[in-house]
C-alpha positions in Angstrom: -95.5 -41.6 -22.9 -93.8 -39.0 -20.7 -91.6 -40.3 -17.9 -92.5 -38.3 -14.8 -90.4 -36.7 -12.1 -93.5 -36.7 -9.8 -92.5 -38.8 -6.8 -95.7 -40.9 -6.6 -96.0 -42.0 -10.2 -93.9 -43.3 -13.1 -95.4 -41.8 -16.3 -98.0 -39.3 -17.5 -100.7 -39.6 -20.2 -102.5 -36.5 -21.4 -105.5 -37.2 -23.6 -106.7 -33.8 -22.5 -104.6 -30.6 -22.0 -105.5 -27.2 -20.5 -107.6 -26.2 -17.6 -108.7 -23.1 -15.5 -108.3 -22.2 -11.9 -111.1 -23.2 -9.5 -109.6 -22.7 -6.0 -106.5 -21.2 -4.2 -104.4 -24.4 -4.8 -104.4 -23.5 -8.5 -102.8 -20.1 -8.0 -99.3 -21.1 -9.1 -100.3 -24.0 -11.4 -97.2 -25.8 -12.7 -99.2 -27.2 -15.6 -100.1 -23.7 -16.8 -96.5 -22.6 -16.7 -95.4 -25.7 -18.6 -98.2 -25.4 -21.2 -97.2 -21.8 -22.0 -93.6 -22.8 -22.3 -94.5 -25.7 -24.7 -96.7 -23.3 -26.7 -93.8 -20.9 -27.1 -91.6 -23.9 -28.3 -94.2 -24.7 -31.0 -95.4 -28.0 -29.5 -98.5 -28.8 -31.6 -100.6 -30.2 -28.7 -100.2 -26.8 -27.0 -101.0 -24.5 -29.9 -103.9 -23.2 -27.8 -101.7 -22.8 -24.7 -103.6 -23.7 -21.6 -107.0 -23.6 -23.1 -108.8 -26.9 -22.5 -108.2 -29.1 -25.6 -109.2 -32.7 -26.2 -106.3 -34.8 -27.6 -108.0 -37.8 -29.3 -104.7 -38.8 -31.1 -103.4 -39.6 -27.6 -106.3 -41.7 -26.5 -104.8 -45.2 -27.2 -101.2 -44.5 -26.3 -101.2 -46.6 -23.1 -102.2 -49.7 -25.2 -98.8 -49.5 -26.8 -96.8 -49.3 -23.6 -96.2 -53.0 -22.8 -94.2 -52.6 -19.6 -96.7 -52.4 -16.6 -96.4 -49.0 -15.0 -98.2 -46.4 -12.8 -99.6 -43.7 -15.0 -100.9 -40.2 -13.9 -103.8 -39.4 -16.1 -104.1 -35.8 -17.3 -101.2 -34.2 -15.4 -101.8 -31.2 -17.7 -105.6 -31.0 -17.2 -108.5 -32.3 -15.2 -110.5 -35.2 -16.5 -113.7 -34.0 -14.8 -113.5 -30.4 -16.2 -117.0 -29.2 -17.1 -116.0 -28.8 -20.7 -114.9 -32.4 -21.2 -117.8 -34.3 -22.7 -119.0 -37.4 -20.8 -118.5 -39.5 -24.0 -114.8 -38.6 -24.1 -114.4 -39.5 -20.4 -116.0 -42.8 -21.2 -113.5 -43.4 -24.0 -110.6 -42.7 -21.6 -112.1 -45.2 -19.1 -112.5 -47.8 -21.9 -108.7 -47.5 -22.7 -107.9 -47.8 -19.0 -110.0 -51.0 -18.7 -108.4 -52.4 -21.8 -104.8 -51.6 -20.6 -105.4 -53.7 -17.5 -101.6 -54.2 -17.0 -101.1 -50.6 -16.0 -102.3 -48.7 -12.9 -103.9 -45.4 -13.7 -104.1 -42.5 -11.2 -106.8 -39.9 -11.9 -106.9 -36.7 -9.8 -109.5 -33.9 -9.8 -110.5 -30.7 -8.0 -113.9 -31.0 -9.6 -115.3 -33.4 -7.1 -118.9 -32.5 -7.6 -118.8 -33.5 -11.3 -116.9 -36.6 -10.4 -119.7 -37.8 -8.2 -122.3 -36.7 -10.7 -120.8 -38.8 -13.5 -119.4 -41.7 -11.4 -122.5 -43.9 -11.5 -122.4 -43.9 -15.3 -118.8 -45.1 -15.4 -117.4 -48.6 -15.0 -114.6 -48.5 -12.4 -111.9 -51.2 -13.0 -109.6 -52.1 -10.1 -106.5 -50.6 -12.0 -108.0 -47.1 -11.8 -107.2 -45.1 -8.6 -109.4 -42.1 -8.2 -108.2 -39.1 -6.1 -109.3 -35.5 -5.2 -107.0 -32.6 -4.4 -107.6 -30.7 -1.1 -105.4 -27.7 -0.3 -107.2 -26.2 2.8 -109.9 -27.1 5.3 -112.5 -25.2 3.2 -112.2 -27.9 0.5 -112.3 -31.1 2.6 -115.8 -31.7 1.3 -114.2 -33.0 -1.9 -113.4 -36.2 0.0 -117.1 -36.7 0.6 -117.9 -36.6 -3.1 -115.0 -39.1 -3.7 -116.4 -41.5 -1.1 -119.7 -41.7 -2.9 -118.1 -43.0 -6.2 -117.5 -46.6 -7.2 -113.7 -46.2 -7.4 -112.0 -49.3 -6.1 -109.0 -47.3 -4.7 -109.6 -43.8 -3.4 -106.9 -41.3 -2.5 -106.3 -37.8 -1.4 -103.7 -35.4 -2.7 -103.2 -32.7 0.0 -101.0 -30.6 -2.2 -100.2 -27.8 -2.2 -101.0 -27.9 1.5 -101.9 -24.4 2.5 -103.2 -24.9 6.0 -104.1 -27.5 8.6 -107.0 -29.8 7.8 -109.0 -30.4 11.1 -112.2 -31.3 9.2 -110.7 -33.9 7.0 -112.3 -37.3 7.2 -110.1 -40.3 6.3 -112.9 -42.8 6.3 -112.8 -45.2 3.3 -109.6 -43.6 2.0 -106.8 -45.9 0.7 -103.9 -43.5 0.4 -102.9 -39.9 1.3 -100.3 -37.8 -0.4 -99.1 -34.6 1.2 -96.8 -31.9 -0.3 -95.8 -28.3 -0.1 -96.0 -25.9 -3.0 -93.0 -25.5 -5.2 -91.8 -23.0 -7.9 -92.1 -19.3 -8.2 -94.2 -17.7 -5.5 -94.5 -20.9 -3.5 -96.4 -20.6 -0.3 -94.9 -22.0 2.8 -96.0 -25.3 4.4 -95.8 -25.8 8.2 -94.3 -29.0 9.6 -97.0 -29.2 12.2 -99.6 -29.6 9.5 -97.7 -32.5 8.0 -97.0 -34.3 11.2 -100.6 -34.0 12.3 -101.8 -35.6 9.0 -99.1 -38.3 9.2 -100.2 -39.2 12.7 -103.8 -39.3 11.7 -103.0 -41.6 8.8 -101.0 -43.9 11.0 -103.9 -44.1 13.5 -106.4 -44.8 10.7 -104.0 -47.2 9.0 -104.1 -45.2 5.8 -100.8 -45.3 3.8 -99.0 -41.9 3.9 -96.8 -40.5 1.2 -94.9 -37.2 1.9 -93.9 -35.8 -1.5 -91.9 -32.7 -0.7 -91.5 -29.5 1.4 -91.5 -27.5 -1.8 -90.4 -23.9 -1.9 -88.6 -22.1 -4.7 -85.9 -24.8 -4.7 -87.7 -28.1 -3.8 -84.5 -30.2 -4.3 -82.8 -28.2 -1.6 -85.7 -28.5 0.9 -86.1 -32.2 0.1 -88.7 -34.6 1.4 -87.5 -35.9 4.7 -90.0 -35.7 7.6 -88.6 -36.3 11.0 -85.4 -37.8 9.5 -86.9 -40.2 7.0 -88.9 -40.5 3.8 -92.5 -41.6 3.9 -93.4 -43.6 0.7 -96.6 -45.3 1.7 -98.7 -46.8 -1.1 -102.2 -48.4 -1.3 -102.2 -52.0 -0.1 -101.7 -54.3 -3.1 -104.4 -56.6 -2.0 -106.9 -53.7 -1.8 -106.0 -52.5 -5.3 -106.7 -56.0 -6.7 -110.3 -56.2 -5.4 
């Protein structure tokens, strides 16, 4: 288990590592930077750097974590990457069903493959499924998510690179918004965030503002109009 500094989760679990860029939101990928650093440090799981690698030895780790917690699945990869065999995805889902005392958060940019495989997967209530959307060009990813059997569906609008006028919040249970952080971070506009916050409030969708980002994200903080926004999916909904 790796305790996470990500504001909307507690821990990370990586039965897969490595990925490749598919859209502008990937340009300054934090996972790629971290993977290359871990490779240079001689970490065995990252011997191949950021090349997609299955990590079967990590598959059953959550079963040994007895304290219930929220776990971000594949923070260093994408579960629905085209090179991940369906059989391995099934094994990951089997572990998540068995570890029913945890809540698992899965996030993908490969929404087309998510929908393609979704009907062949059993979706337990403790698995929250999300898609990443960074600009209005990619709001269609939410449509693919809507057509899955996930009990809790969420959107990660991060790094937010522009306004999202085409975004449909119908049947969404949670929205996360955040600016890009780290070297070369692209600037987020407050008006984009406020507009999304207002739309979430109108649609009664819990809203979580993660960060303004920038080169020094701690300095820029995460206050929006003088307060933090830490909305989470309604517990009764997640239990369905």
